[in-house]
TIFI-459698 format. One record per residue: y, z, x of N, C-alpha, C, O in turn. Coordinates in nm, 3 decimals. Layout:
! residues N
     n_py     n_pz     n_px    ca_py    ca_pz    ca_px     c_py     c_pz     c_px     o_py     o_pz     o_px
        Y        Z        X        Y        Z        X        Y        Z        X        Y        Z        X
...
//
This chain:
! residues 179
     n_py     n_pz     n_px    ca_py    ca_pz    ca_px     c_py     c_pz     c_px     o_py     o_pz     o_px
  -13.462    4.586   -7.812  -13.333    4.528   -7.831  -13.278    4.580   -7.964  -13.340    4.563   -8.069
  -13.163    4.643   -7.958  -13.103    4.707   -8.075  -13.045    4.604   -8.172  -12.992    4.501   -8.131
  -13.058    4.634   -8.301  -13.001    4.550   -8.406  -12.955    4.642   -8.519  -13.025    4.735   -8.557
  -12.836    4.615   -8.572  -12.787    4.693   -8.686  -12.843    4.627   -8.812  -12.830    4.507   -8.832
  -12.905    4.707   -8.895  -12.967    4.658   -9.019  -12.892    4.713   -9.139  -12.902    4.832   -9.171
  -12.815    4.625   -9.205  -12.754    4.668   -9.332  -12.867    4.691   -9.430  -12.954    4.605   -9.447
  -12.866    4.807   -9.496  -12.974    4.843   -9.588  -12.916    4.859   -9.728  -12.829    4.943   -9.751
  -12.966    4.779   -9.820  -12.923    4.791   -9.960  -12.998    4.905  -10.028  -12.943    4.974  -10.114
  -13.124    4.924   -9.988  -13.206    5.030  -10.048  -13.331    5.050   -9.963  -13.368    4.963   -9.884
  -13.394    5.163   -9.980  -13.515    5.195   -9.902  -13.629    5.097   -9.928  -13.694    5.054   -9.831
  -13.658    5.058  -10.053  -13.769    4.965  -10.073  -13.753    4.835   -9.993  -13.850    4.785   -9.936
  -13.633    4.781   -9.990  -13.610    4.658   -9.914  -13.617    4.682   -9.764  -13.643    4.589   -9.687
  -13.595    4.804   -9.722  -13.602    4.837   -9.579  -13.746    4.851   -9.531  -13.772    4.829   -9.413
  -13.839    4.885   -9.618  -13.975    4.918   -9.574  -14.037    4.806   -9.490  -14.071    4.827   -9.373
  -14.050    4.690   -9.548  -14.110    4.579   -9.475  -14.017    4.527   -9.366  -14.061    4.491   -9.258
  -13.887    4.524   -9.395  -13.790    4.469   -9.301  -13.791    4.547   -9.169  -13.794    4.487   -9.062
  -13.788    4.678   -9.177  -13.793    4.761   -9.056  -13.924    4.737   -8.982  -13.925    4.723   -8.860
  -14.032    4.733   -9.055  -14.164    4.709   -8.995  -14.166    4.575   -8.922  -14.213    4.567   -8.808
  -14.114    4.471   -8.986  -14.112    4.337   -8.925  -14.021    4.332   -8.803  -14.056    4.272   -8.701
  -13.904    4.394   -8.813  -13.813    4.394   -8.699  -13.874    4.468   -8.579  -13.868    4.421   -8.466
  -13.933    4.583   -8.607  -13.996    4.659   -8.498  -14.109    4.580   -8.434  -14.123    4.579   -8.312
  -14.191    4.514   -8.515  -14.302    4.438   -8.457  -14.250    4.314   -8.384  -14.322    4.258   -8.301
  -14.129    4.271   -8.413  -14.067    4.159   -8.343  -13.989    4.200   -8.219  -13.921    4.117   -8.158
  -13.999    4.327   -8.180  -13.935    4.372   -8.058  -13.795    4.429   -8.075  -13.728    4.459   -7.976
  -13.752    4.446   -8.198  -13.620    4.503   -8.225  -13.628    4.653   -8.244  -13.731    4.708   -8.284
  -13.518    4.718   -8.216  -13.501    4.861   -8.243  -13.390    4.872   -8.348  -13.273    4.883   -8.312
  -13.425    4.870   -8.476  -13.321    4.871   -8.580  -13.252    5.006   -8.596  -13.314    5.112   -8.587
  -13.122    4.997   -8.619  -13.040    5.111   -8.657  -12.990    5.079   -8.797  -12.922    4.978   -8.816
  -13.023    5.162   -8.894  -12.985    5.134   -9.032  -12.838    5.159   -9.058  -12.773    5.239   -8.990
  -12.786    5.088   -9.158  -12.647    5.107   -9.200  -12.642    5.094   -9.353  -12.670    4.988   -9.409
  -12.606    5.204   -9.418  -12.598    5.206   -9.564  -12.453    5.200   -9.607  -12.376    5.293   -9.583
  -12.417    5.089   -9.669  -12.285    5.072   -9.730  -12.303    4.981   -9.849  -12.331    4.862   -9.834
  -12.286    5.036   -9.969  -12.313    4.961  -10.092  -12.220    5.006  -10.204  -12.261    5.081  -10.293
  -12.094    4.961  -10.200  -11.996    5.006  -10.301  -12.015    4.942  -10.438  -11.940    4.971  -10.531
  -12.114    4.857  -10.450  -12.138    4.783  -10.573  -12.233    4.853  -10.670  -12.240    4.814  -10.787
  -12.304    4.952  -10.626  -12.413    5.009  -10.706  -12.360    5.091  -10.823  -12.269    5.172  -10.809
  -12.419    5.067  -10.939  -12.379    5.130  -11.063  -12.505    5.175  -11.138  -12.606    5.104  -11.131
  -12.504    5.286  -11.207  -12.403    5.391  -11.211  -12.413    5.481  -11.087  -12.495    5.458  -10.997
  -12.329    5.582  -11.084  -12.327    5.673  -10.968  -12.462    5.739  -10.946  -12.504    5.759  -10.832
  -12.532    5.773  -11.053  -12.663    5.837  -11.038  -12.761    5.743  -10.967  -12.845    5.788  -10.890
  -12.750    5.614  -10.994  -12.833    5.514  -10.925  -12.795    5.508  -10.777  -12.882    5.501  -10.690
  -12.666    5.509  -10.751  -12.617    5.508  -10.613  -12.674    5.628  -10.536  -12.726    5.611  -10.425
  -12.663    5.745  -10.593  -12.713    5.866  -10.525  -12.864    5.859  -10.506  -12.916    5.900  -10.402
  -12.934    5.808  -10.605  -13.080    5.803  -10.593  -13.120    5.708  -10.480  -13.212    5.738  -10.404
  -13.051    5.595  -10.468  -13.081    5.502  -10.359  -13.045    5.563  -10.224  -13.118    5.548  -10.126
  -12.933    5.633  -10.219  -12.888    5.700  -10.097  -12.994    5.802  -10.053  -13.035    5.803   -9.938
  -13.035    5.886  -10.145  -13.133    5.991  -10.113  -13.271    5.934  -10.081  -13.341    5.988   -9.996
  -13.310    5.826  -10.147  -13.438    5.763  -10.118  -13.437    5.703   -9.978  -13.538    5.707   -9.908
  -13.323    5.649   -9.938  -13.314    5.597   -9.801  -13.324    5.711   -9.700  -13.388    5.696   -9.596
  -13.263    5.823   -9.729  -13.276    5.939   -9.639  -13.423    5.980   -9.626  -13.470    6.009   -9.517
  -13.493    5.983   -9.738  -13.636    6.017   -9.739  -13.715    5.918   -9.653  -13.796    5.958   -9.569
  -13.691    5.790   -9.676  -13.762    5.686   -9.601  -13.730    5.694   -9.452  -13.821    5.689   -9.369
  -13.602    5.706   -9.417  -13.560    5.710   -9.277  -13.627    5.826   -9.204  -13.668    5.812   -9.089
  -13.638    5.940   -9.271  -13.706    6.053   -9.211  -13.854    6.026   -9.188  -13.910    6.067   -9.087
  -13.915    5.957   -9.282  -14.059    5.931   -9.273  -14.094    5.833   -9.161  -14.201    5.844   -9.101
  -14.004    5.739   -9.131  -14.035    5.637   -9.030  -13.949    5.651   -8.903  -13.948    5.563   -8.817
  -13.878    5.763   -8.893  -13.793    5.791   -8.777  -13.694    5.677   -8.751  -13.689    5.621   -8.641
  -13.617    5.645   -8.854  -13.514    5.542   -8.845  -13.377    5.608   -8.844  -13.343    5.682   -8.936
  -13.299    5.581   -8.741  -13.161    5.629   -8.739  -13.081    5.545   -8.837  -13.089    5.422   -8.837
  -13.002    5.613   -8.920  -12.920    5.544   -9.020  -12.779    5.600   -9.016  -12.758    5.722   -9.012
  -12.682    5.510   -9.018  -12.542    5.546   -9.035  -12.511    5.526   -9.183  -12.534    5.419   -9.238
  -12.458    5.630   -9.245  -12.427    5.624   -9.389  -12.276    5.617   -9.408  -12.204    5.708   -9.366
  -12.228    5.511   -9.470  -12.088    5.505   -9.511  -12.091    5.538   -9.660  -12.102    5.451   -9.745
  -12.081    5.665   -9.687  -12.099    5.717   -9.823  -11.966    5.713   -9.898  -11.900    5.816   -9.917
  -11.929    5.595   -9.940  -11.807    5.575  -10.017  -11.843    5.504  -10.146  -11.890    5.390  -10.144
  -11.821    5.570  -10.256  -11.852    5.511  -10.387  -11.723    5.452  -10.443  -11.642    5.523  -10.504
  -11.706    5.323  -10.422  -11.581    5.256  -10.457  -11.604    5.155  -10.569  -11.563    5.039  -10.559
  -11.668    5.199  -10.674  -11.706    5.110  -10.782  -11.587    5.041  -10.846  -11.593    4.921  -10.875
  -11.478    5.113  -10.868  -11.361    5.054  -10.934  -11.306    4.937  -10.852  -11.270    4.833  -10.907
  -11.301    4.955  -10.720  -11.255    4.847  -10.633  -11.346    4.725  -10.645  -11.299    4.612  -10.656
  -11.477    4.750  -10.641  -11.572    4.639  -10.652  -11.555    4.567  -10.786  -11.548    4.444  -10.789
  -11.550    4.641  -10.895  -11.541    4.578  -11.028  -11.411    4.501  -11.042  -11.412    4.388  -11.092
  -11.300    4.557  -10.998  -11.172    4.486  -11.012  -11.174    4.356  -10.932  -11.121    4.255  -10.978
  -11.234    4.358  -10.815  -11.244    4.235  -10.736  -11.343    4.137  -10.799  -11.318    4.017  -10.802
  -11.454    4.188  -10.850  -11.557    4.102  -10.909  -11.505    4.029  -11.033  -11.547    3.917  -11.060
  -11.416    4.092  -11.107  -11.360    4.029  -11.226  -11.261    3.919  -11.192  -11.224    3.840  -11.279
  -11.217    3.913  -11.067  -11.118    3.814  -11.023  -11.179    3.693  -10.955  -11.108    3.597  -10.925
  -11.309    3.693  -10.930  -11.372    3.583  -10.856  -11.473    3.509  -10.943  -11.519    3.560  -11.045
  -11.504    3.388  -10.900  -11.602    3.306  -10.973  -11.745    3.346  -10.940  -11.834    3.332  -11.023
  -11.767    3.394  -10.819  -11.903    3.426  -10.776  -11.909    3.569  -10.725  -11.875    3.598  -10.610
  -11.952    3.658  -10.812  -11.956    3.800  -10.775  -12.056    3.828  -10.664  -12.036    3.921  -10.586
  -12.163    3.750  -10.656  -12.261    3.772  -10.549  -12.198    3.744  -10.413  -12.221    3.818  -10.317
  -12.118    3.638  -10.403  -12.050    3.607  -10.276  -11.958    3.722  -10.237  -11.952    3.760  -10.120
  -11.888    3.777  -10.334  -11.801    3.892  -10.307  -11.884    4.010  -10.259  -11.850    4.073  -10.159
  -11.990    4.040  -10.328  -12.075    4.154  -10.294  -12.133    4.139  -10.154  -12.130    4.234  -10.075
  -12.184    4.021  -10.122  -12.236    3.996   -9.988  -12.125    4.014   -9.885  -12.144    4.079   -9.782
  -12.009    3.956   -9.913  -11.898    3.961   -9.817  -11.854    4.104   -9.788  -11.835    4.141   -9.673
  -11.840    4.184   -9.893  -11.797    4.324   -9.874  -11.893    4.400   -9.785  -11.852    4.467   -9.690
  -12.020    4.390   -9.816  -12.120    4.468   -9.744  -12.146    4.415   -9.604  -12.160    4.492   -9.509
  -12.154    4.283   -9.590  -12.182    4.225   -9.460  -12.063    4.237   -9.364  -12.082    4.248   -9.243
  -11.942    4.235   -9.418  -11.827    4.256   -9.330  -11.830    4.396   -9.271  -11.803    4.414   -9.152
  -11.861    4.493   -9.353  -11.871    4.630   -9.302  -11.984    4.642   -9.199  -11.971    4.715   -9.101
  -12.093    4.570   -9.222  -12.205    4.574   -9.126  -12.164    4.510   -8.994  -12.194    4.563   -8.887
  -12.096    4.396   -9.000  -12.051    4.329   -8.877  -11.952    4.418   -8.803  -11.959    4.431   -8.680
  -11.861    4.478   -8.876  -11.763    4.569   -8.814  -11.834    4.689   -8.750  -11.803    4.727   -8.637
  -11.929    4.746   -8.820  -12.003    4.862   -8.769  -12.081    4.825   -8.643  -12.080    4.901   -8.546
  -12.147    4.710   -8.644  -12.221    4.667   -8.525  -12.125    4.654   -8.407  -12.155    4.701   -8.297
  -12.013    4.590   -8.430  -11.913    4.573   -8.323  -11.863    4.708   -8.273  -11.855    4.731   -8.152
  -11.829    4.797   -8.365  -11.779    4.930   -8.328  -11.882    5.011   -8.248  -11.846    5.089   -8.160
  -12.009    4.991   -8.280  -12.116    5.066   -8.212  -12.163    4.998   -8.084  -12.245    5.053   -8.011
  -12.111    4.879   -8.056  -12.154    4.806   -7.938  -12.292    4.746   -7.952  -12.361    4.723   -7.853
  -12.333    4.720   -8.076  -12.461    4.656   -8.103  -12.432    4.507   -8.121  -12.348    4.470   -8.203
  -12.500    4.423   -8.046  -12.463    4.282   -8.038  -12.508    4.196   -8.156  -12.463    4.082   -8.169
  -12.595    4.249   -8.241  -12.642    4.167   -8.354  -12.665    4.255   -8.477  -12.684    4.376   -8.467
  -12.662    4.188   -8.592  -12.689    4.258   -8.718  -12.764    4.166   -8.812  -12.767    4.044   -8.795
  -12.826    4.228   -8.912  -12.897    4.156   -9.017  -12.892    4.242   -9.142  -12.824    4.345   -9.144
  -12.963    4.202   -9.246  -12.960    4.275   -9.373  -13.094    4.272   -9.444  -13.169    4.175   -9.435
  -13.122    4.380   -9.514  -13.244    4.387   -9.596  -13.234    4.296   -9.718  -13.335    4.271   -9.783
  -13.117    4.247   -9.749  -13.103    4.154   -9.862  -13.193    4.032   -9.843  -13.229    3.965   -9.940
  -13.229    4.003   -9.719  -13.307    3.884   -9.688  -13.455    3.897   -9.725  -13.532    3.803   -9.704
  -13.495    4.009   -9.780  -13.635    4.023   -9.825  -13.651    3.982   -9.971  -13.761    3.952  -10.016
  -13.542    3.980  -10.044  -13.552    3.956  -10.187  -13.555    3.808  -10.223  -13.471    3.730  -10.178
  -13.653    3.769  -10.304  -13.655    3.631  -10.353  -13.543    3.604  -10.455  -13.521    3.490  -10.494
  -13.474    3.709  -10.496  -13.367    3.695  -10.594  -13.229    3.680  -10.531  -13.132    3.649  -10.600
  -13.220    3.700  -10.400  -13.091    3.688  -10.332  -13.073    3.544  -10.282  -13.169    3.469  -10.265
  -12.949    3.509  -10.259  -12.911    3.373  -10.218  -12.905    3.367  -10.066  -12.801    3.395  -10.006
  -13.016    3.331  -10.005  -13.028    3.335   -9.859  -12.928    3.247   -9.788  -12.867    3.290   -9.689
  -12.909    3.126   -9.834  -12.816    3.036   -9.767  -12.674    3.093   -9.771  -12.601    3.087   -9.672
  -12.635    3.148   -9.884  -12.503    3.208   -9.897  -12.490    3.329   -9.804  -12.388    3.346   -9.737
  -12.592    3.413   -9.801  -12.590    3.530   -9.712  -12.574    3.485   -9.567  -12.493    3.540   -9.493
  -12.652    3.386   -9.528  -12.647    3.336   -9.390  -12.509    3.280   -9.357  -12.456    3.308   -9.249
  -12.452    3.202   -9.447  -12.320    3.143   -9.422  -12.212    3.250   -9.410  -12.130    3.247   -9.318
  -12.212    3.345   -9.502  -12.112    3.452   -9.500  -12.128    3.538   -9.375  -12.030    3.566   -9.305
  -12.250    3.578   -9.347  -12.275    3.666   -9.232  -12.245    3.597   -9.100  -12.194    3.660   -9.007
  -12.275    3.470   -9.089  -12.247    3.397   -8.965  -12.097    3.389   -8.939  -12.052    3.405   -8.826
  -12.018    3.365   -9.044  -11.873    3.363   -9.030  -11.819    3.498   -8.988  -11.731    3.507   -8.902
  -11.870    3.603   -9.049  -11.827    3.739   -9.014  -11.870    3.777   -8.873  -11.797    3.848   -8.802
  -11.986    3.730   -8.832  -12.034    3.758   -8.697  -11.936    3.703   -8.594  -11.902    3.770   -8.497
  -11.891    3.581   -8.615  -11.793    3.521   -8.524  -11.664    3.601   -8.522  -11.605    3.624   -8.416
  -11.621    3.643   -8.640  -11.497    3.720   -8.651  -11.504    3.852   -8.575  -11.404    3.894   -8.516
  -11.619    3.916   -8.577  -11.633    4.048   -8.514  -11.700    4.044   -8.377  -11.724    4.149   -8.317
  -11.729    3.926   -8.327  -11.784    3.913   -8.192  -11.927    3.963   -8.178  -11.966    4.012   -8.072
  -12.004    3.949   -8.285  -12.146    3.986   -8.283  -12.227    3.867   -8.333  -12.170    3.765   -8.373
  -12.356    3.879   -8.329  -12.445    3.772   -8.373  -12.512    3.814   -8.504  -12.552    3.929   -8.519
  -12.523    3.721   -8.598  -12.601    3.747   -8.718  -12.743    3.696   -8.693  -12.763    3.580   -8.657
  -12.839    3.784   -8.712  -12.978    3.748   -8.695  -13.038    3.717   -8.832  -13.047    3.805   -8.918
  -13.077    3.592   -8.850  -13.139    3.554   -8.977  -13.291    3.548   -8.959  -13.343    3.485   -8.867
  -13.359    3.616   -9.050  -13.504    3.603   -9.062  -13.536    3.609   -9.210  -13.486    3.696   -9.281
  -13.618    3.519   -9.255  -13.661    3.518   -9.394  -13.774    3.619   -9.410  -13.888    3.593   -9.372
  -13.740    3.734   -9.465  -13.838    3.842   -9.480  -13.912    3.835   -9.614  -13.994    3.922   -9.644
  -13.886    3.733   -9.694  -13.945    3.726   -9.829  -14.096    3.731   -9.829  -14.155    3.773   -9.928
  -14.160    3.689   -9.720  -14.306    3.694   -9.715  -14.358    3.836   -9.734  -14.472    3.856   -9.776
  -14.275    3.936   -9.704  -14.316    4.076   -9.718  -14.270    4.142   -9.846  -14.288    4.263   -9.863
  -14.211    4.065   -9.936  -14.156    4.124  -10.059  -14.263    4.199  -10.139  -14.239    4.313  -10.180
  -14.376    4.139  -10.161  -14.483    4.205  -10.239  -14.537    4.328  -10.166  -14.575    4.426  -10.230
  -14.540    4.322  -10.035  -14.590    4.435   -9.957  -14.502    4.558   -9.976  -14.550    4.671   -9.964
  -14.374    4.538  -10.006  -14.284    4.652  -10.026  -14.330    4.740  -10.141  -14.308    4.861  -10.140
  -14.394    4.681  -10.240  -14.442    4.760  -10.354  -14.544    4.864  -10.308  -14.537    4.981  -10.346
  -14.638    4.820  -10.225  -14.741    4.912  -10.175  -14.681    5.012  -10.077  -14.716    5.130  -10.080
  -14.593    4.966   -9.991  -14.530    5.057   -9.895  -14.453    5.167   -9.967  -14.454    5.283   -9.925
  -14.386    5.132  -10.075  -14.313    5.232  -10.153  -14.408    5.331  -10.219  -14.381    5.451  -10.221
  -14.519    5.282  -10.273  -14.618    5.371  -10.333  -14.674    5.466  -10.228  -14.687    5.586  -10.252
  -14.707    5.411  -10.110  -14.764    5.493  -10.003  -14.669    5.604   -9.959  -14.713    5.714   -9.925
  -14.540    5.575   -9.959  -14.440    5.673   -9.913  -14.378    5.754  -10.026  -14.296    5.843  -10.002
  -14.416    5.722  -10.151  -14.361    5.794  -10.266  -14.213    5.767  -10.287  -14.137    5.857  -10.323
  -14.171    5.642  -10.265  -14.030    5.607  -10.275  -13.993    5.552  -10.412  -14.070    5.478  -10.473
  -13.878    5.590  -10.459  -13.822    5.534  -10.582  -13.791    5.387  -10.560  -13.734    5.348  -10.458
  -13.829    5.306  -10.657  -13.803    5.162  -10.650  -13.724    5.122  -10.775  -13.773    5.137  -10.887
  -13.604    5.074  -10.754  -13.515    5.039  -10.865  -13.558    4.908  -10.931  -13.638    4.832  -10.877
  -13.500    4.884  -11.050  -13.540    4.768  -11.129  -13.435    4.658  -11.135  -13.455    4.558  -11.204
  -13.324    4.673  -11.064  -13.220    4.570  -11.065  -13.144    4.575  -10.932  -13.152    4.673  -10.858
  -13.071    4.468  -10.905  -13.003    4.450  -10.777  -12.912    4.568  -10.744  -12.915    4.618  -10.632
  -12.834    4.613  -10.839  -12.750    4.729  -10.812  -12.618    4.731  -10.884  -12.572    4.838  -10.924
  -12.556    4.616  -10.901  -12.424    4.617  -10.963  -12.434    4.622  -11.115  -12.539    4.597  -11.173
  -12.324    4.655  -11.177  -12.318    4.668  -11.323  -12.353    4.536  -11.391  -12.411    4.535  -11.500
  -12.318    4.426  -11.327  -12.346    4.295  -11.384  -12.495    4.263  -11.379  -12.550    4.208  -11.474
  -12.560    4.296  -11.268  -12.704    4.271  -11.259  -12.781    4.366  -11.350  -12.886    4.330  -11.403
  -12.729    4.486  -11.369  -12.792    4.579  -11.463  -12.788    4.521  -11.604  -12.886    4.526  -11.677
  -12.673    4.467  -11.641  -12.660    4.406  -11.774  -12.756    4.289  -11.787  -12.825    4.276  -11.887
  -12.760    4.202  -11.686  -12.850    4.086  -11.692  -12.995    4.131  -11.706  -13.073    4.067  -11.778
  -13.032    4.237  -11.639  -13.172    4.284  -11.641  -13.210    4.342  -11.777  -13.317    4.311  -11.831
  -13.123    4.426  -11.833  -13.160    4.499  -11.953  -13.108    4.438  -12.083  -13.176    4.445  -12.185
  -12.992    4.379  -12.081  -12.936    4.321  -12.202  -13.017    4.198  -12.244  -13.040    4.176  -12.362
  -13.060    4.118  -12.145  -13.140    3.998  -12.175  -13.268    4.038  -12.248  -13.310    3.970  -12.342
  -13.330    4.148  -12.206  -13.452    4.195  -12.273  -13.423    4.232  -12.418  -13.503    4.203  -12.507
  -13.309    4.297  -12.439  -13.270    4.339  -12.573  -13.244    4.217  -12.663  -13.290    4.213  -12.777
  -13.171    4.120  -12.612  -13.134    4.001  -12.688  -13.255    3.910  -12.710  -13.275    3.858  -12.820
  -13.336    3.891  -12.606  -13.453    3.802  -12.617  -13.567    3.866  -12.695  -13.661    3.798  -12.737
  -13.557    3.997  -12.713  -13.656    4.068  -12.792  -13.780    4.093  -12.718  -13.873    4.153  -12.771
//
């Protein structure tokens, strides 16, 4: 049974693809992440996903649009940048699933213990209704630690922050300030 899998990065896809396949799904990857900063990080994640997809024979649709300025201008106008980020990416995933005739979609964001699962589920479920597809929720966090080994085994780059400029600042500036 086919499912469109929004992929934020290859490391998060490793366990998620494995779990979906063992659950009887045939995932088709979808890369759309206009939030990632800087551009070199975006390209590295893009290329790492290509490497991973080749290694595990995963078909991936790449929406290779680096629209950082749009993301930042919108993020500065809202109270919750994570909700915006989820909405932007999940709407494109729901639209892509609908356009491809795939009846359901999910996201690798659901593997991270740092992501807001309830918010992701609420946003994705609303978008699913709007686009006439189903959002498949599965809590993949049980496999989060396993992704570290899977990445080592496949020689995949593993990033140190969520992806946006704001999360990069939170990750590195806090270390600088806290000493």
